[in-house]
C-alpha positions, 0 to 999 in steps of 0.5 A: 290563671290570667297574665295579669296576675303574673304582672302583680307577681313581678311587682311583688318580687321587687317589693319582697327583694327591697324589703329583705335585701337590707340584711345582707348589706348591713355591714357595707352600709354601716361602713359607708355612712359611718354608723354602727350595725345596730343603727344600720339595722334601724333600716329594717325596723323603719321599713317594717313600721312604714309598711304597717303605718303607711299602707292604710292611709295611702290606701284611703288617699287613693280611694277615688282612683281606680284600682289599676290607677292605684296600682300604677301609682304605687309602683311609681312611689316604689321606684322613687323610694328605691331610686332615692336609696340608690342615690342617697348621700346620707344615712337619713336620705336612705332612711326616707327612701326606705320608708317611701317604699314601705309605704308603697309595699303596704298599699300595694299588697292590700289593693293587689290582693283585691284586684287578684281576687277579682280577676278569677272566679270566687272559688279560685280567689285564694289561689290568685292571691297566693300567685301574687304572693309567690313573687314575695316568697321567690324574692327570699329564694332569688331576689335576696341572694342575687341582690347581696351578691351584687351589692358585695361585688359592685357595691350596695348602691348597684343592688338598689339600681337593680330593685329599680329596674325590677320595679320598672318592669313591674310598672310596665306589666301592670300597665299592659296586662292588669285590666282597668277595674271600675272604682267601687261605688256606694260609699267610697272612703266611709264604706271602707271605714265602716267595715271596721265596725265589724268584729269579724274584721278585727278578729281576722286582723288579730289572727294575722298578727298572732298567726304569722308572729311565730315566723319572725320569732324564729327566723329573726334568730336563725343565725345564732340558733344555727351556729350557737346551737347547731354547730353550723358554720356561718357560711351555712346560713344563707344556704339554710335560708334559701332552703327555707325560702323554697318552703315558703314558695311551696307553702304559699301555693299549697295554702292557696289551694287549701284556702279555696276549699275552706278558709277557716280550716285552712287557718286552723291547720296551717297556724296549728302546724306552725305552732307544732313545728316551733316546738320541734325546731326547739327540740331538734335545733342541736341535730343539723339534718334534723334542723334543716328538714324542720326549718324547711317544713316551718317554711312551708307552714309559714306561708301556707298561712298567708293566702287563707288569712288574707282571704279571711279578711276579704270575706269579713270586709265583703263589700268594702275590702280594700282598706281592710286588706291594706290593713291586714298587710300591716297586721302581718308586719306587726306580727313580724315585729311582735315576734322578733321582739318577744323572742329577743327578750327571751334571749336577753333574759338569758334563756338561750337561743332556743327560747325564740322557738319556744316563744313562737309556740306560745304565740302560735297558740295565741293565734289559735285561740283567736282563730277559735273565737273568730270561728265561733263568731263567724258561725253565730252570723250564719245562724238565723235570729 
């Protein structure tokens, strides 16, 4: 694989770290700014909203730039957002810094997916995308635990300074290693927008939303599932989360290899397995060993969905993929929000801490249904009139 992919992965590692690290710093942030834990938790929701809403418009604004220049500009924005977060004198300023970094997140992975796919032969596009997303999965295994430890030992601002340093390293890597790809010709923004006239693009986005929603339906509430049902100690939660992160890394690489062979079958298989494992999570949540094994496999299935879902959007928007790719990153985050919200409603309804897993399974079935419709639509397009 080209070295440029590793430069993209370094930036992805920094972006993934800043996305998830806030969870481990919530108590310190709440104390420092004199707000409640739920209010501090809005820093997570604000980031997710920034990714979903900010990515496509920012991608459109950068449509006149070459893709390498766009990546460099996005990394500068990412560094600025985290620098503002590190220096934030108030909760409101910290929220602004988080949203700025989130804007860079949505557009970076959208543009980066297109760049990664163009760096390799067509039959290796999904593996190239998976390698870039490996940085995001490694953030869960290495970046988040290390960042949490740094924040607890030296203060939460130190964590953001480390993320700034990672962002600078990613910026330097993109500048030095990513080749300058010419700006696509033939329509620019209008051509990118025209891709959304295709039913295939909208079905691909819907597959992402509901195919990935089961992940956050379970993971958002993994701590109460473990402690309230499985009898785990609170100290076991980060350990199991790290094991889950190892599953994410493995699944991402496996999903890339499978999607290089056949995209839609990979989506059917990965989303179907994710749905099945959600049911198993609900059934074995009271057995600690079985739960650890199942949640690890759940992590494998979770990110095995990512390369084929992202590749499918590139295929559906062929010839004008950049904006659709950025929109798909927003679709992943919309799925995160839907999964978490729907699972939370079941807990509020008094259905217990296994209800999120059953909710995940239901969302997965919806995702499979959308994938089935998308597969039929794709086959019809291949049939001559």
